GUSE-560962 format. One record per residue (C-alpha): residue number from 0; x, y, z; residue in three letters. Coordinates in Angstrom, 3 decimals. Layout:
N
<atom><rodo>NUM</rodo><x>X</x><y>Y</y><z>Z</z><vexlum>ALA</vexlum></atom>
...
END
This chain:
196
<atom><rodo>0</rodo><x>98.317</x><y>108.670</y><z>106.596</z><vexlum>UNK</vexlum></atom>
<atom><rodo>1</rodo><x>101.488</x><y>105.806</y><z>108.169</z><vexlum>UNK</vexlum></atom>
<atom><rodo>2</rodo><x>103.875</x><y>106.428</y><z>110.587</z><vexlum>UNK</vexlum></atom>
<atom><rodo>3</rodo><x>106.518</x><y>107.352</y><z>108.451</z><vexlum>UNK</vexlum></atom>
<atom><rodo>4</rodo><x>108.149</x><y>110.890</y><z>109.961</z><vexlum>UNK</vexlum></atom>
<atom><rodo>5</rodo><x>106.249</x><y>113.724</y><z>108.592</z><vexlum>UNK</vexlum></atom>
<atom><rodo>6</rodo><x>102.754</x><y>114.599</y><z>110.507</z><vexlum>UNK</vexlum></atom>
<atom><rodo>7</rodo><x>103.043</x><y>117.952</y><z>109.299</z><vexlum>UNK</vexlum></atom>
<atom><rodo>8</rodo><x>103.046</x><y>117.165</y><z>106.115</z><vexlum>UNK</vexlum></atom>
<atom><rodo>9</rodo><x>99.313</x><y>114.901</y><z>105.789</z><vexlum>UNK</vexlum></atom>
<atom><rodo>10</rodo><x>98.149</x><y>117.114</y><z>108.808</z><vexlum>UNK</vexlum></atom>
<atom><rodo>11</rodo><x>98.496</x><y>120.518</y><z>106.678</z><vexlum>UNK</vexlum></atom>
<atom><rodo>12</rodo><x>97.199</x><y>118.855</y><z>103.519</z><vexlum>UNK</vexlum></atom>
<atom><rodo>13</rodo><x>93.878</x><y>117.213</y><z>105.426</z><vexlum>UNK</vexlum></atom>
<atom><rodo>14</rodo><x>93.967</x><y>120.742</y><z>106.355</z><vexlum>UNK</vexlum></atom>
<atom><rodo>15</rodo><x>94.223</x><y>122.031</y><z>102.489</z><vexlum>UNK</vexlum></atom>
<atom><rodo>16</rodo><x>91.265</x><y>120.000</y><z>101.846</z><vexlum>UNK</vexlum></atom>
<atom><rodo>17</rodo><x>89.102</x><y>120.187</y><z>104.094</z><vexlum>UNK</vexlum></atom>
<atom><rodo>18</rodo><x>88.971</x><y>124.457</y><z>103.561</z><vexlum>UNK</vexlum></atom>
<atom><rodo>19</rodo><x>88.704</x><y>123.951</y><z>99.395</z><vexlum>UNK</vexlum></atom>
<atom><rodo>20</rodo><x>85.798</x><y>121.786</y><z>100.413</z><vexlum>UNK</vexlum></atom>
<atom><rodo>21</rodo><x>86.954</x><y>118.837</y><z>99.205</z><vexlum>UNK</vexlum></atom>
<atom><rodo>22</rodo><x>85.207</x><y>115.667</y><z>100.121</z><vexlum>UNK</vexlum></atom>
<atom><rodo>23</rodo><x>88.275</x><y>113.460</y><z>102.766</z><vexlum>UNK</vexlum></atom>
<atom><rodo>24</rodo><x>88.546</x><y>109.878</y><z>103.342</z><vexlum>UNK</vexlum></atom>
<atom><rodo>25</rodo><x>91.209</x><y>109.283</y><z>106.168</z><vexlum>UNK</vexlum></atom>
<atom><rodo>26</rodo><x>92.735</x><y>106.509</y><z>106.690</z><vexlum>UNK</vexlum></atom>
<atom><rodo>27</rodo><x>94.988</x><y>107.097</y><z>109.778</z><vexlum>UNK</vexlum></atom>
<atom><rodo>28</rodo><x>97.282</x><y>103.732</y><z>110.795</z><vexlum>UNK</vexlum></atom>
<atom><rodo>29</rodo><x>98.243</x><y>103.460</y><z>114.426</z><vexlum>UNK</vexlum></atom>
<atom><rodo>30</rodo><x>101.577</x><y>104.278</y><z>114.077</z><vexlum>UNK</vexlum></atom>
<atom><rodo>31</rodo><x>100.714</x><y>107.332</y><z>112.403</z><vexlum>UNK</vexlum></atom>
<atom><rodo>32</rodo><x>98.279</x><y>107.878</y><z>115.344</z><vexlum>UNK</vexlum></atom>
<atom><rodo>33</rodo><x>102.177</x><y>107.595</y><z>117.414</z><vexlum>UNK</vexlum></atom>
<atom><rodo>34</rodo><x>103.946</x><y>109.830</y><z>115.342</z><vexlum>UNK</vexlum></atom>
<atom><rodo>35</rodo><x>101.371</x><y>112.722</y><z>115.432</z><vexlum>UNK</vexlum></atom>
<atom><rodo>36</rodo><x>101.389</x><y>112.622</y><z>119.337</z><vexlum>UNK</vexlum></atom>
<atom><rodo>37</rodo><x>105.185</x><y>112.688</y><z>119.297</z><vexlum>UNK</vexlum></atom>
<atom><rodo>38</rodo><x>106.138</x><y>115.435</y><z>116.412</z><vexlum>UNK</vexlum></atom>
<atom><rodo>39</rodo><x>103.381</x><y>117.346</y><z>116.888</z><vexlum>UNK</vexlum></atom>
<atom><rodo>40</rodo><x>101.197</x><y>119.417</y><z>119.410</z><vexlum>UNK</vexlum></atom>
<atom><rodo>41</rodo><x>98.591</x><y>117.971</y><z>118.618</z><vexlum>UNK</vexlum></atom>
<atom><rodo>42</rodo><x>97.541</x><y>114.569</y><z>121.146</z><vexlum>UNK</vexlum></atom>
<atom><rodo>43</rodo><x>94.939</x><y>113.082</y><z>119.839</z><vexlum>UNK</vexlum></atom>
<atom><rodo>44</rodo><x>92.192</x><y>111.041</y><z>121.420</z><vexlum>UNK</vexlum></atom>
<atom><rodo>45</rodo><x>92.301</x><y>107.039</y><z>122.028</z><vexlum>UNK</vexlum></atom>
<atom><rodo>46</rodo><x>88.632</x><y>106.732</y><z>121.849</z><vexlum>UNK</vexlum></atom>
<atom><rodo>47</rodo><x>87.432</x><y>104.735</y><z>119.023</z><vexlum>UNK</vexlum></atom>
<atom><rodo>48</rodo><x>87.347</x><y>106.592</y><z>115.192</z><vexlum>UNK</vexlum></atom>
<atom><rodo>49</rodo><x>84.095</x><y>108.649</y><z>116.123</z><vexlum>UNK</vexlum></atom>
<atom><rodo>50</rodo><x>85.878</x><y>110.234</y><z>118.807</z><vexlum>UNK</vexlum></atom>
<atom><rodo>51</rodo><x>89.950</x><y>110.344</y><z>117.326</z><vexlum>UNK</vexlum></atom>
<atom><rodo>52</rodo><x>87.139</x><y>111.724</y><z>113.542</z><vexlum>UNK</vexlum></atom>
<atom><rodo>53</rodo><x>84.904</x><y>114.228</y><z>115.265</z><vexlum>UNK</vexlum></atom>
<atom><rodo>54</rodo><x>88.824</x><y>115.425</y><z>117.316</z><vexlum>UNK</vexlum></atom>
<atom><rodo>55</rodo><x>90.081</x><y>115.985</y><z>113.628</z><vexlum>UNK</vexlum></atom>
<atom><rodo>56</rodo><x>86.984</x><y>117.777</y><z>112.328</z><vexlum>UNK</vexlum></atom>
<atom><rodo>57</rodo><x>86.285</x><y>120.016</y><z>114.301</z><vexlum>UNK</vexlum></atom>
<atom><rodo>58</rodo><x>90.799</x><y>120.985</y><z>114.819</z><vexlum>UNK</vexlum></atom>
<atom><rodo>59</rodo><x>90.507</x><y>121.137</y><z>110.976</z><vexlum>UNK</vexlum></atom>
<atom><rodo>60</rodo><x>87.291</x><y>123.218</y><z>110.709</z><vexlum>UNK</vexlum></atom>
<atom><rodo>61</rodo><x>85.281</x><y>120.602</y><z>108.821</z><vexlum>UNK</vexlum></atom>
<atom><rodo>62</rodo><x>82.540</x><y>120.750</y><z>107.584</z><vexlum>UNK</vexlum></atom>
<atom><rodo>63</rodo><x>79.489</x><y>118.579</y><z>108.627</z><vexlum>UNK</vexlum></atom>
<atom><rodo>64</rodo><x>79.620</x><y>115.461</y><z>106.703</z><vexlum>UNK</vexlum></atom>
<atom><rodo>65</rodo><x>82.892</x><y>116.646</y><z>104.580</z><vexlum>UNK</vexlum></atom>
<atom><rodo>66</rodo><x>85.805</x><y>114.406</y><z>106.902</z><vexlum>UNK</vexlum></atom>
<atom><rodo>67</rodo><x>84.727</x><y>110.242</y><z>107.718</z><vexlum>UNK</vexlum></atom>
<atom><rodo>68</rodo><x>87.320</x><y>108.506</y><z>109.013</z><vexlum>UNK</vexlum></atom>
<atom><rodo>69</rodo><x>87.901</x><y>104.629</y><z>107.934</z><vexlum>UNK</vexlum></atom>
<atom><rodo>70</rodo><x>89.693</x><y>102.477</y><z>111.077</z><vexlum>UNK</vexlum></atom>
<atom><rodo>71</rodo><x>92.137</x><y>99.716</y><z>109.780</z><vexlum>UNK</vexlum></atom>
<atom><rodo>72</rodo><x>90.142</x><y>97.071</y><z>109.243</z><vexlum>UNK</vexlum></atom>
<atom><rodo>73</rodo><x>86.344</x><y>98.475</y><z>107.760</z><vexlum>UNK</vexlum></atom>
<atom><rodo>74</rodo><x>86.535</x><y>95.894</y><z>104.737</z><vexlum>UNK</vexlum></atom>
<atom><rodo>75</rodo><x>83.106</x><y>97.343</y><z>103.651</z><vexlum>UNK</vexlum></atom>
<atom><rodo>76</rodo><x>84.388</x><y>101.444</y><z>103.278</z><vexlum>UNK</vexlum></atom>
<atom><rodo>77</rodo><x>83.917</x><y>102.636</y><z>99.699</z><vexlum>UNK</vexlum></atom>
<atom><rodo>78</rodo><x>88.094</x><y>102.632</y><z>99.341</z><vexlum>UNK</vexlum></atom>
<atom><rodo>79</rodo><x>88.058</x><y>99.206</y><z>99.685</z><vexlum>UNK</vexlum></atom>
<atom><rodo>80</rodo><x>86.754</x><y>98.167</y><z>96.340</z><vexlum>UNK</vexlum></atom>
<atom><rodo>81</rodo><x>86.695</x><y>99.654</y><z>92.928</z><vexlum>UNK</vexlum></atom>
<atom><rodo>82</rodo><x>83.107</x><y>100.338</y><z>93.226</z><vexlum>UNK</vexlum></atom>
<atom><rodo>83</rodo><x>83.600</x><y>102.622</y><z>95.348</z><vexlum>UNK</vexlum></atom>
<atom><rodo>84</rodo><x>86.971</x><y>104.367</y><z>94.956</z><vexlum>UNK</vexlum></atom>
<atom><rodo>85</rodo><x>87.856</x><y>107.730</y><z>94.792</z><vexlum>UNK</vexlum></atom>
<atom><rodo>86</rodo><x>89.777</x><y>109.396</y><z>92.033</z><vexlum>UNK</vexlum></atom>
<atom><rodo>87</rodo><x>92.557</x><y>109.892</y><z>93.454</z><vexlum>UNK</vexlum></atom>
<atom><rodo>88</rodo><x>94.380</x><y>108.598</y><z>97.100</z><vexlum>UNK</vexlum></atom>
<atom><rodo>89</rodo><x>97.398</x><y>110.068</y><z>98.776</z><vexlum>UNK</vexlum></atom>
<atom><rodo>90</rodo><x>99.360</x><y>107.992</y><z>101.635</z><vexlum>UNK</vexlum></atom>
<atom><rodo>91</rodo><x>100.913</x><y>110.693</y><z>103.206</z><vexlum>UNK</vexlum></atom>
<atom><rodo>92</rodo><x>104.102</x><y>110.342</y><z>105.096</z><vexlum>UNK</vexlum></atom>
<atom><rodo>93</rodo><x>104.155</x><y>106.665</y><z>102.872</z><vexlum>UNK</vexlum></atom>
<atom><rodo>94</rodo><x>106.288</x><y>104.405</y><z>105.361</z><vexlum>UNK</vexlum></atom>
<atom><rodo>95</rodo><x>109.002</x><y>102.589</y><z>103.132</z><vexlum>UNK</vexlum></atom>
<atom><rodo>96</rodo><x>106.833</x><y>99.055</y><z>105.265</z><vexlum>UNK</vexlum></atom>
<atom><rodo>97</rodo><x>104.128</x><y>101.522</y><z>103.466</z><vexlum>UNK</vexlum></atom>
<atom><rodo>98</rodo><x>105.845</x><y>101.165</y><z>100.180</z><vexlum>UNK</vexlum></atom>
<atom><rodo>99</rodo><x>106.559</x><y>97.350</y><z>99.710</z><vexlum>UNK</vexlum></atom>
<atom><rodo>100</rodo><x>103.062</x><y>96.516</y><z>101.440</z><vexlum>UNK</vexlum></atom>
<atom><rodo>101</rodo><x>101.764</x><y>98.605</y><z>98.339</z><vexlum>UNK</vexlum></atom>
<atom><rodo>102</rodo><x>104.434</x><y>97.628</y><z>95.701</z><vexlum>UNK</vexlum></atom>
<atom><rodo>103</rodo><x>103.519</x><y>93.741</y><z>96.704</z><vexlum>UNK</vexlum></atom>
<atom><rodo>104</rodo><x>99.599</x><y>93.449</y><z>96.763</z><vexlum>UNK</vexlum></atom>
<atom><rodo>105</rodo><x>99.654</x><y>93.100</y><z>100.535</z><vexlum>UNK</vexlum></atom>
<atom><rodo>106</rodo><x>96.299</x><y>94.353</y><z>101.303</z><vexlum>UNK</vexlum></atom>
<atom><rodo>107</rodo><x>96.924</x><y>93.522</y><z>105.263</z><vexlum>UNK</vexlum></atom>
<atom><rodo>108</rodo><x>94.893</x><y>96.774</y><z>106.186</z><vexlum>UNK</vexlum></atom>
<atom><rodo>109</rodo><x>92.344</x><y>99.358</y><z>104.204</z><vexlum>UNK</vexlum></atom>
<atom><rodo>110</rodo><x>95.590</x><y>102.027</y><z>103.068</z><vexlum>UNK</vexlum></atom>
<atom><rodo>111</rodo><x>97.074</x><y>98.949</y><z>101.270</z><vexlum>UNK</vexlum></atom>
<atom><rodo>112</rodo><x>93.558</x><y>97.504</y><z>99.973</z><vexlum>UNK</vexlum></atom>
<atom><rodo>113</rodo><x>92.935</x><y>100.926</y><z>98.857</z><vexlum>UNK</vexlum></atom>
<atom><rodo>114</rodo><x>96.077</x><y>101.639</y><z>97.266</z><vexlum>UNK</vexlum></atom>
<atom><rodo>115</rodo><x>95.886</x><y>98.405</y><z>95.305</z><vexlum>UNK</vexlum></atom>
<atom><rodo>116</rodo><x>91.707</x><y>99.275</y><z>94.391</z><vexlum>UNK</vexlum></atom>
<atom><rodo>117</rodo><x>93.862</x><y>102.399</y><z>92.959</z><vexlum>UNK</vexlum></atom>
<atom><rodo>118</rodo><x>96.048</x><y>100.815</y><z>90.644</z><vexlum>UNK</vexlum></atom>
<atom><rodo>119</rodo><x>94.276</x><y>98.597</y><z>89.690</z><vexlum>UNK</vexlum></atom>
<atom><rodo>120</rodo><x>91.281</x><y>100.674</y><z>89.217</z><vexlum>UNK</vexlum></atom>
<atom><rodo>121</rodo><x>93.268</x><y>103.051</y><z>87.115</z><vexlum>UNK</vexlum></atom>
<atom><rodo>122</rodo><x>93.146</x><y>105.799</y><z>90.207</z><vexlum>UNK</vexlum></atom>
<atom><rodo>123</rodo><x>95.901</x><y>108.840</y><z>90.773</z><vexlum>UNK</vexlum></atom>
<atom><rodo>124</rodo><x>98.415</x><y>107.279</y><z>94.074</z><vexlum>UNK</vexlum></atom>
<atom><rodo>125</rodo><x>100.508</x><y>109.434</y><z>94.769</z><vexlum>UNK</vexlum></atom>
<atom><rodo>126</rodo><x>102.752</x><y>107.969</y><z>97.679</z><vexlum>UNK</vexlum></atom>
<atom><rodo>127</rodo><x>104.885</x><y>110.543</y><z>99.916</z><vexlum>UNK</vexlum></atom>
<atom><rodo>128</rodo><x>107.802</x><y>108.884</y><z>101.059</z><vexlum>UNK</vexlum></atom>
<atom><rodo>129</rodo><x>109.296</x><y>110.301</y><z>104.115</z><vexlum>UNK</vexlum></atom>
<atom><rodo>130</rodo><x>112.352</x><y>108.083</y><z>104.381</z><vexlum>UNK</vexlum></atom>
<atom><rodo>131</rodo><x>116.654</x><y>109.247</y><z>104.173</z><vexlum>UNK</vexlum></atom>
<atom><rodo>132</rodo><x>118.623</x><y>107.291</y><z>103.287</z><vexlum>UNK</vexlum></atom>
<atom><rodo>133</rodo><x>116.611</x><y>105.375</y><z>101.043</z><vexlum>UNK</vexlum></atom>
<atom><rodo>134</rodo><x>117.331</x><y>101.997</y><z>100.531</z><vexlum>UNK</vexlum></atom>
<atom><rodo>135</rodo><x>117.828</x><y>99.523</y><z>97.451</z><vexlum>UNK</vexlum></atom>
<atom><rodo>136</rodo><x>114.843</x><y>97.799</y><z>98.419</z><vexlum>UNK</vexlum></atom>
<atom><rodo>137</rodo><x>112.620</x><y>101.493</y><z>98.988</z><vexlum>UNK</vexlum></atom>
<atom><rodo>138</rodo><x>114.994</x><y>103.009</y><z>95.527</z><vexlum>UNK</vexlum></atom>
<atom><rodo>139</rodo><x>113.196</x><y>99.286</y><z>93.732</z><vexlum>UNK</vexlum></atom>
<atom><rodo>140</rodo><x>109.576</x><y>100.157</y><z>95.822</z><vexlum>UNK</vexlum></atom>
<atom><rodo>141</rodo><x>109.357</x><y>103.568</y><z>94.934</z><vexlum>UNK</vexlum></atom>
<atom><rodo>142</rodo><x>110.520</x><y>102.297</y><z>90.646</z><vexlum>UNK</vexlum></atom>
<atom><rodo>143</rodo><x>108.512</x><y>99.288</y><z>90.776</z><vexlum>UNK</vexlum></atom>
<atom><rodo>144</rodo><x>105.321</x><y>101.902</y><z>91.774</z><vexlum>UNK</vexlum></atom>
<atom><rodo>145</rodo><x>105.733</x><y>103.975</y><z>89.396</z><vexlum>UNK</vexlum></atom>
<atom><rodo>146</rodo><x>106.005</x><y>101.700</y><z>87.078</z><vexlum>UNK</vexlum></atom>
<atom><rodo>147</rodo><x>102.228</x><y>100.611</y><z>88.110</z><vexlum>UNK</vexlum></atom>
<atom><rodo>148</rodo><x>101.218</x><y>104.567</y><z>87.474</z><vexlum>UNK</vexlum></atom>
<atom><rodo>149</rodo><x>101.542</x><y>105.598</y><z>90.985</z><vexlum>UNK</vexlum></atom>
<atom><rodo>150</rodo><x>103.363</x><y>109.079</y><z>91.575</z><vexlum>UNK</vexlum></atom>
<atom><rodo>151</rodo><x>106.607</x><y>108.743</y><z>93.930</z><vexlum>UNK</vexlum></atom>
<atom><rodo>152</rodo><x>106.602</x><y>112.394</y><z>95.922</z><vexlum>UNK</vexlum></atom>
<atom><rodo>153</rodo><x>108.407</x><y>111.930</y><z>98.064</z><vexlum>UNK</vexlum></atom>
<atom><rodo>154</rodo><x>109.382</x><y>114.818</y><z>101.053</z><vexlum>UNK</vexlum></atom>
<atom><rodo>155</rodo><x>111.427</x><y>116.509</y><z>99.682</z><vexlum>UNK</vexlum></atom>
<atom><rodo>156</rodo><x>111.037</x><y>121.122</y><z>99.738</z><vexlum>UNK</vexlum></atom>
<atom><rodo>157</rodo><x>112.252</x><y>123.131</y><z>97.737</z><vexlum>UNK</vexlum></atom>
<atom><rodo>158</rodo><x>114.565</x><y>126.648</y><z>99.106</z><vexlum>UNK</vexlum></atom>
<atom><rodo>159</rodo><x>114.446</x><y>128.138</y><z>96.155</z><vexlum>UNK</vexlum></atom>
<atom><rodo>160</rodo><x>111.200</x><y>129.636</y><z>98.074</z><vexlum>UNK</vexlum></atom>
<atom><rodo>161</rodo><x>113.287</x><y>131.561</y><z>100.511</z><vexlum>UNK</vexlum></atom>
<atom><rodo>162</rodo><x>111.446</x><y>129.227</y><z>103.663</z><vexlum>UNK</vexlum></atom>
<atom><rodo>163</rodo><x>111.594</x><y>131.135</y><z>107.105</z><vexlum>UNK</vexlum></atom>
<atom><rodo>164</rodo><x>110.127</x><y>128.543</y><z>109.303</z><vexlum>UNK</vexlum></atom>
<atom><rodo>165</rodo><x>109.158</x><y>124.497</y><z>108.964</z><vexlum>UNK</vexlum></atom>
<atom><rodo>166</rodo><x>105.483</x><y>125.807</y><z>107.958</z><vexlum>UNK</vexlum></atom>
<atom><rodo>167</rodo><x>106.938</x><y>127.397</y><z>104.593</z><vexlum>UNK</vexlum></atom>
<atom><rodo>168</rodo><x>108.846</x><y>124.064</y><z>104.372</z><vexlum>UNK</vexlum></atom>
<atom><rodo>169</rodo><x>105.994</x><y>121.731</y><z>105.078</z><vexlum>UNK</vexlum></atom>
<atom><rodo>170</rodo><x>103.886</x><y>124.137</y><z>102.154</z><vexlum>UNK</vexlum></atom>
<atom><rodo>171</rodo><x>106.267</x><y>123.460</y><z>99.940</z><vexlum>UNK</vexlum></atom>
<atom><rodo>172</rodo><x>105.413</x><y>119.795</y><z>100.084</z><vexlum>UNK</vexlum></atom>
<atom><rodo>173</rodo><x>101.962</x><y>120.255</y><z>99.988</z><vexlum>UNK</vexlum></atom>
<atom><rodo>174</rodo><x>101.873</x><y>122.931</y><z>97.622</z><vexlum>UNK</vexlum></atom>
<atom><rodo>175</rodo><x>103.251</x><y>120.220</y><z>94.924</z><vexlum>UNK</vexlum></atom>
<atom><rodo>176</rodo><x>100.559</x><y>117.525</y><z>96.801</z><vexlum>UNK</vexlum></atom>
<atom><rodo>177</rodo><x>97.895</x><y>120.240</y><z>95.680</z><vexlum>UNK</vexlum></atom>
<atom><rodo>178</rodo><x>99.286</x><y>120.195</y><z>91.835</z><vexlum>UNK</vexlum></atom>
<atom><rodo>179</rodo><x>99.335</x><y>116.984</y><z>91.170</z><vexlum>UNK</vexlum></atom>
<atom><rodo>180</rodo><x>95.741</x><y>116.309</y><z>93.258</z><vexlum>UNK</vexlum></atom>
<atom><rodo>181</rodo><x>94.247</x><y>119.708</y><z>90.396</z><vexlum>UNK</vexlum></atom>
<atom><rodo>182</rodo><x>93.052</x><y>121.884</y><z>93.922</z><vexlum>UNK</vexlum></atom>
<atom><rodo>183</rodo><x>94.074</x><y>125.528</y><z>93.284</z><vexlum>UNK</vexlum></atom>
<atom><rodo>184</rodo><x>96.004</x><y>127.012</y><z>96.398</z><vexlum>UNK</vexlum></atom>
<atom><rodo>185</rodo><x>98.599</x><y>129.383</y><z>97.016</z><vexlum>UNK</vexlum></atom>
<atom><rodo>186</rodo><x>100.847</x><y>128.246</y><z>99.422</z><vexlum>UNK</vexlum></atom>
<atom><rodo>187</rodo><x>103.538</x><y>128.685</y><z>96.692</z><vexlum>UNK</vexlum></atom>
<atom><rodo>188</rodo><x>103.328</x><y>130.111</y><z>93.674</z><vexlum>UNK</vexlum></atom>
<atom><rodo>189</rodo><x>104.032</x><y>128.728</y><z>89.896</z><vexlum>UNK</vexlum></atom>
<atom><rodo>190</rodo><x>107.480</x><y>128.814</y><z>88.979</z><vexlum>UNK</vexlum></atom>
<atom><rodo>191</rodo><x>108.172</x><y>132.245</y><z>87.237</z><vexlum>UNK</vexlum></atom>
<atom><rodo>192</rodo><x>105.363</x><y>133.712</y><z>88.499</z><vexlum>UNK</vexlum></atom>
<atom><rodo>193</rodo><x>107.617</x><y>134.941</y><z>92.193</z><vexlum>UNK</vexlum></atom>
<atom><rodo>194</rodo><x>104.805</x><y>137.650</y><z>92.638</z><vexlum>UNK</vexlum></atom>
<atom><rodo>195</rodo><x>102.273</x><y>134.676</y><z>93.113</z><vexlum>UNK</vexlum></atom>
END
């Protein structure tokens, strides 16, 4: 998760992945922590990564060992190398700065390095930009990343499911992410399956 607005998308995705018994390696930028504290009712602890990991694991009912939080400079984490990279990576939400850094291979922090690894290893990389309007720079970076094999899945919820809450709007985007990851979800019925 990076510092773009839309922390609710990343937190709901985390909740759904943990509920689906998926092992999650979480990379949380400092700006993302500020956004979470600003946009949600959650106040993250200001201690070290272990304290934050324990807080999130308890909050989202993770099983023991299911959630691991890595610091931005943990260059020995599995995601920093092609030999340990996961099959899929999602940056949700993805800031414009992160789009730019990943598009040019900057690798200044672990989020950028992990995305670089995902691209070089031809793994699934999904970026969820939450920006409006998009500048030409944003659009060029999204096109560049798409051509590299990444998927751009903007936080652009549809309304054909007739949402009645902010949570329904968030779930629309998270359902699309889970579909792309091949994880069964019941947040949103498939198109044409209105009986869910």
